[in-house]
C-alpha positions in Angstrom: 13.5 0.6 14.8 13.7 3.5 17.0 16.1 6.6 16.3 16.6 10.2 17.7 16.7 13.3 16.0 16.7 17.0 17.3 15.2 19.7 16.5 15.3 23.2 16.6 11.7 25.8 17.5 11.4 28.3 14.5 10.3 31.9 15.3 8.1 32.1 12.6 5.9 30.2 9.7 5.3 30.7 6.1 6.8 30.3 2.7 9.8 32.8 2.8 10.1 31.9 6.4 10.9 28.0 5.5 13.0 29.2 2.1 15.6 30.6 4.3 15.3 27.4 6.7 16.4 25.3 3.8 18.8 28.1 2.7 20.7 27.0 6.0 20.8 23.9 5.6 17.9 22.9 7.3 13.9 21.3 7.0 11.5 23.0 8.2 8.8 21.2 10.3 6.0 20.9 12.6 5.3 18.8 15.5 2.1 18.6 16.6 1.0 17.1 19.6 -1.8 14.4 20.8 -5.4 15.0 19.8 -7.5 16.5 22.8 -11.1 16.3 23.3 -11.1 15.3 19.3 -9.1 18.1 17.7 -5.7 18.2 16.3 -3.1 20.7 18.1 -2.1 24.1 16.6 1.6 22.5 16.1 5.4 23.7 17.0 6.9 24.8 14.0 10.6 23.1 13.8 14.1 23.2 12.1 15.8 19.3 11.9 18.8 18.1 10.0 17.4 16.6 6.8 19.8 14.2 5.7 19.1 12.6 9.5 15.5 12.5 8.8 15.9 11.3 5.0 18.5 8.1 6.4 14.9 7.5 8.9 12.5 7.3 6.1 14.9 5.3 4.0 15.6 2.6 6.9 13.3 -0.3 6.5 10.2 0.6 8.6 10.1 4.1 7.2 7.8 6.9 8.1 6.4 3.9 10.7 9.9 4.3 12.8 9.8 5.6 16.7 11.7 8.5 16.4 13.1 10.1 20.0 12.5 14.1 19.5 14.7 16.4 21.1 13.5 20.2 21.4 14.3 22.6 24.2 16.3 20.2 26.4 13.2 17.5 26.5 12.2 15.0 24.3 9.2 13.0 23.0 8.2 10.0 20.9 7.3 10.7 17.3 6.1 9.8 13.8 6.3 11.2 10.6 2.6 12.1 9.7 3.9 13.7 6.2 6.7 14.3 3.8 7.2 16.9 1.0 9.7 15.3 -1.8 11.2 17.8 -4.6 10.3 15.2 -7.8 13.6 16.3 -9.7 16.5 16.3 -7.0 14.3 14.3 -4.2 15.4 16.8 -1.7 12.9 16.8 1.8 11.1 20.0 1.4 8.7 19.6 4.2 7.8 17.3 7.4 5.1 17.2 10.1 5.8 14.7 13.1 2.3 14.1 15.7 3.6 12.9 19.3 2.5 9.9 20.2 0.6 8.3 23.0 2.6 5.2 23.8 -0.1 3.4 25.5 -3.1 4.2 22.0 -3.3 2.2 19.4 -2.6 3.5 16.4 -3.3 2.4 12.5 -0.4 2.2 10.4 0.3 1.0 6.8 2.6 -1.9 6.7 4.8 -3.5 4.2 3.5 -6.9 2.8 6.3 -9.5 1.9 6.0 -12.3 -0.1 8.3 -15.5 1.4 8.6 -18.8 -1.0 7.8 -19.9 -4.1 3.7 -21.2 -4.7 3.6 -24.6 -6.3 1.3 -23.7 -8.9 4.4 -21.9 -10.4 6.8 -24.8 -10.0 4.6 -27.6 -10.9 1.6 -25.6 -12.9 3.3 -23.4 -15.2 1.1 -20.4 -13.1 2.7 -16.5 -12.7 2.7 -15.3 -9.0 0.1 -11.7 -9.0 0.9 -9.2 -6.3 -1.4 -7.3 -6.2 -1.4 -5.3 -2.7 1.9 -4.9 -1.2 0.6 -2.6 1.8 -2.1 -3.1 4.6 -3.0 -1.0 7.2 -3.2 -2.6 11.0 -3.9 -1.4 14.2 -1.3 -1.8 17.0 0.1 0.3 19.7 3.6 2.5 18.4 6.1 0.2 20.1 4.5 -3.1 18.1 4.4 -1.5 14.8 5.6 -4.1 12.8 7.9 -4.1 9.9 6.6 -5.6 7.5 3.8 -8.7 6.9 5.1 -11.7 6.0 2.4 -14.1 3.6 4.0 -17.6 3.4 2.9 -18.5 -0.8 4.6 -22.0 -0.9 1.7 -23.9 -0.9 -0.5 -21.9 -3.5 -1.7 -23.4 -6.7 -3.0 -22.4 -9.7 -6.0 -20.3 -9.0 -5.4 -19.7 -5.4 -5.1 -16.7 -3.4 -4.2 -15.1 -0.2 -6.4 -12.3 1.2 -6.4 -10.3 4.5 -8.8 -12.5 5.9 -6.3 -15.3 5.2 -3.4 -13.4 7.6 -2.1 -15.8 10.6 -3.5 -13.9 13.9 -0.9 -11.9 15.7 -1.4 -11.0 19.5 1.0 -7.8 19.3 -1.2 -6.0 15.4 -4.9 -6.5 13.7 -5.5 -6.1 10.0 -7.9 -3.4 10.0 -7.9 -3.4 5.9 -10.7 -4.7 4.6 -10.8 -8.3 4.9 -11.3 -9.6 1.1 -8.5 -7.4 0.0 -6.7 -10.1 -2.4 -2.5 -9.7 -1.4 -1.6 -12.3 -3.8 -2.8 -15.4 -6.5 -1.7 -17.5 -8.5 -2.7 -17.1 -12.3 -2.5 -18.4 -16.1 -0.2 -16.6 -18.2 -1.8 -13.7 -20.1 -0.8 -15.8 -23.4 -3.1 -18.7 -22.0 -5.3 -17.0 -20.0 -6.5 -15.7 -23.9 -5.9 -18.8 -25.4 -8.3 -20.1 -22.7 -11.0 -17.3 -23.3 -11.0 -17.9 -26.5 -11.6 -22.0 -26.2 -14.7 -20.8 -24.0 -16.2 -18.5 -26.0 -15.9 -20.9 -28.9 -19.3 -23.3 -28.3 -20.7 -20.3 -27.1 -20.4 -18.4 -31.0 -21.1 -22.1 -32.6 -24.7 -22.2 -30.8 -25.6 -18.4 -31.6 -24.5 -19.0 -35.6 -27.1 -22.0 -35.5 -30.0 -19.9 -35.5 -29.1 -18.2 -38.4 -28.6 -21.3 -40.7 -32.1 -22.2 -39.8 -34.1 -19.3 -40.8 -32.2 -19.2 -43.8 -32.9 -22.4 -44.5 -36.6 -21.2 -43.7 -36.3 -18.7 -46.1 -35.2 -20.9 -49.1 -38.4 -23.4 -48.7 -40.7 -20.4 -49.0 -38.7 -19.3 -51.6 -39.2 -23.0 -53.6 -43.3 -22.8 -53.0 -43.2 -19.4 -54.4 -41.5 -20.8 -57.6 -43.6 -23.4 -57.7 
């Protein structure tokens, strides 16, 4: 998804200036240029419409949205790098943007979406456990997927899908650990506890057996002393 956002340069930085910007109904932000020789640019302080940015962040692509940022009569393609939200009012407090080189791959975090109902749930009474809901992928800015679909229809009890099991895609490459578990089908907790207790029972009986033997030998010695 693409979006457009207008920005105006701020003359100064600092907490007081940021408060004045927010009091005027604008959001203090900083735009960072592309890294040069491994170093990040100093950044340009700007002000943007907080409502417009919030709509972008709440869209399906969220912080991965490509934004056409207009500034001083020109425009550039940027993405949101960081943003702060007041935990009480849920209002935006600050945002950082970084300019994109459209021909260079970037690493982004993408949500995982599950499709279908596992056979292990429908036929075997299992429970679907959604373990990892986001993964990191490497791709060009124009190829950022809004989400990664995982079909769980064929999953049986005790089967799982890991990052390495994802279907290959020419537009992006998963860079999260290949062994990271995304989802699996497990026994409901009550049944799992029952199965664990049953598995431990034979071991407990075996551990108790030597004690009975030792006690028997001790009794025999006592009987010999009495005789």
